[in-house]
N, C-alpha and C positions, 0 to 999 in steps of 0.2 A: 352428178352433185353439184347445185349450185352453192354458192355463199352463203346463203341463210341457212342452209342445210348442214355445210360443212361447220358452220359454227353450233349448229344444234348438237351435233353428233360431240364435238371435242367437250362443249358443256354437259353434257349427260355421263361421258366416259370420265369426266372431272367427277361428278356429282356421283359416280357408283365409284371414287377412287381409282378409278382404272390410269389416270394421268395426269398431268400436271403437278403443281405444289403439293395438293393431298392424297398420292400415289399411294395406296397402301404399297408398306414394305413385299405382298405377295406378288403385286403386282411388278413391280420394279427387279425382282431375283425373275423372275417370268423370262426377260432378255436375258440372263446371263442364263439361265439354262438352256434358250437355244442356241448361245454359241457354244460351238466345237469346239473353238480356241483354249477355252477356259478350261483350266489344268483342273484334277480330280482333285488338289490341295484348296486350290482357290476356292471350288464351289462347294466343299466340306465346312472350309472357315465361314464361308459366307452363309449355310445351312446352320449351320452351328448357333450363328448370332441372335435367330429367332428361334427363341426354345418352343415356343405352342408348335410351328412348322415341324422343327426338327421332331420332337416328340410323334407327331403324325406319319412323318417319315418314316420313323423307326417301327412304329406298331404298324405300317404295313410291309416293312421287311422282313417284321417278325411275323406273319399272318400267313392261314394256310395258303395264299396266293403265289407264296416260294417255297413253302415247306420246309424250311429251317430247321436243322435237327438242334443246335446249336442255337443261342440265344444273339443276336445281335446290339448291341447296347451303344452303339458312338455308328455318328456318320461314316468316319476313315472307315472303320471296320464293315460297314453296308456298303462304300463302293469294293472294297475288297471281295467280300463273300457275293456280291450281286452284279457288278461292273458297270464301271460307269454309265452306258446308255442308262441301262435299269432307273438308277438312280436318279437322272433327272427325269426319267417319265414319273418316275413316282411325288418327286417334289414337286413338277409341275400341276399332278391331280390335284395334290394337296393345295398347291397358289389356287387354283380356280376353285377347288372347294369351299374353300376362304372366301374368296372375290364374290362367290354367288351372295346376296342376299336373303335372309331367312324367310322374307317374305317379299310378295314380288307383284303387287294386287292386279296388275294385268294378268299375269303369266303365272295361270293359278296353281301350276304343274311346276315352278322348278325346279323339285329335285328330280322330276323325271327327264326336264330340259340336259339336266347335270349329266344323268345316267346315260341320255343318247348323247351326247360329246364324248363319255368314259368308254361307252360301247364302242366308237366309230375310232378313240385312239387304240382297243383294243383289235377293231377288226384290220386300221389300218397296220397293226404292228405284225397279226397272222397271215393276213394277204402278201406283208411285204418278202416274211420268212421264206412265202413258196415262191411267189411270183417276182417280184422286183428286190434282191435282198441289196442291191445298190443301193435302194436309198431307205433300207429298212432303222438307220441309227435316228432318223426326221423323221421317223413314219408316224411313233406314237404319240410325240408332242403336236405334229401338225394335225392329225386328227381331232385331238382333246380340243385345239383352238379352233378348229374350220368352223362352230358355231357362235360363236362370242360376241358377235353384231350382232345377232338375236337381242341376247338380254340387253343391250343399248337400245335397241328399237322400243324398247317398251316405256323407255322414258322421253327417247327423242318425240314419239308418236304415242301416245297410247290408246287415242280412240280410233288412231289406226290398225293397228297389234289389236284392238279389242274387234275390231269388225274384221280383220282375219280370221281370228280364231272363229268366230260366229261360220261365217264362210266355211272354214275347215269341217266344221261339225256338218254341215249341211254336204259336204262334197269333201270326206279325208282323199281324193289323189287329185285334187286342182294342184298345178302347179305353180309354189309359193313364188314366183316370179312374177306370177301374172297378178296373185293378190296384193304383192306388193305395188304393183302400176294403179289397182283397181282402187285400193284405198288409200293412196299416194302417200306410203310411209318409204321412208329413204333403204333401199335396197342393204339386206343384213351383209350379205357379199363384200357391198362398196365399204359400209360402214365398221366392219372386222377391216379392210385395207387400212382403211385412214388409220386406226388406231395404230397398228401393228405397224403401219412406217411411223408413226410419232417412236415408238417402242424399239425402231430398229433392227427388227427381227429380221432373220434369212429373206432374201427376194425369195425362195422357193417354199416358205413355211406362208409370208403374205400370198401368193400367189395359190395356193392351194385352198386359203380361205375365201380369196377374192374368184374363183373357178370354179370349187367343187360341183355347182349345178351341172352347168356346165364346161367341162373340162379343156375341150377343143378348144375354148378364145383363152385359154393360156398361153404366155411366150412357150413358144418348143422348147427351153432347155428347162421348165419348169413342170411341163405338161405331163409327166410320167406323176409328180408327186399329187398333182389334182385329180388327174385319173385315181390314182390310190384313192385319196382321200373319200372322192366322191361315190366310187364303188364302196368303201368300206360303210360310209354313213347309210349307204343302200341296203346294205347287208344291216348292217343295226337297224333299220324299223324292219325290214323283211324278218329280224329272229325278237322282233316284240319291243325293241328300245324306242319308245314314240313316247310324244309328248302334246301340250295340242295345238303347235302348228305343223306340226309333221306327223299326222294320225295313222298313216298309211306311205309306203313307198308312191312317190311321183315319177311316172313317165317311166324311159328306162333305165339301166345300169349305167353308168358312166363309161364310154370307151375307152378301149385300150386294153383294158385289164379285166377278164373273165369273171364270171361269180364260180364259186364252188359249184362243179357239177350237183346235180340235182341231187342225184344219190348221195353224194357228201353233206348236203346241207344241213340235216338232223346232225351229223355227229359236228360241223363247225357250230353249227348252232347249241349244242349242249356245249362246246367246248367253253366257247364264246361267253354262255351265261355264267359257266364255272367261273372263270377269271372275273367277270365284272363282279358276281355276289362278292367272289374274295377281296377284291379291292373295295369294294363299299363298305365292305365289314371293317378292314384293315383304315380307310379313311373313317369310319367311326361316324 
């Protein structure tokens, strides 16, 4: 990415209130949610300072997604009942939901883009539980954030993104990196990496966003997380969580983690859809 493209990305991210002096409270909070050294008390206090966010977190905590028999009325109670990892994930999902503009002219289905991100987060969590427990604590948020660069692309080069969407309609299986080169759009992975480095997110989360389409290119120590997120995004598409720039799975699944066996995929898809429906309903 040359200096002009870099400046355009930073300006676009500022326009979306993702960074800079006008960064939204939700954008600033994401850094804290990704920091596993932040204590439960610190995190609870920070979330409680944002009434709208706090209300949404509690709504998810009390939704069918978690099936609590007793009402969860405070963030501190949510930590005790659901655990800190779950609270981080809920709060991060609520933050991203608030970050997405209600209307994105170039991306006609921004809500579907969000649902793909949520589905990838859930699939990452599900796959990590069975295949990579050592990275399960970061799987959900890494999956959730993996495609944020796409949103910024729509501001950096709207004409190019519009061209990519048209090309996708003609061939839903085209590799997105080829489309980006063809339409002279800064790669969404590198856009995300630039913003996440500014946010000072953990290196593994940055690497997962930058390499989820080609995990083999990730640094060795972060490759398992990039492979996990790449596989989860592929599974999310297979399960129908698509949007205008990713209408179908492209290429083969990310190496290093196997997809659920074909005979188990219907059950996996059903469970993923169930969790996704509950999470979307909880976010309201």
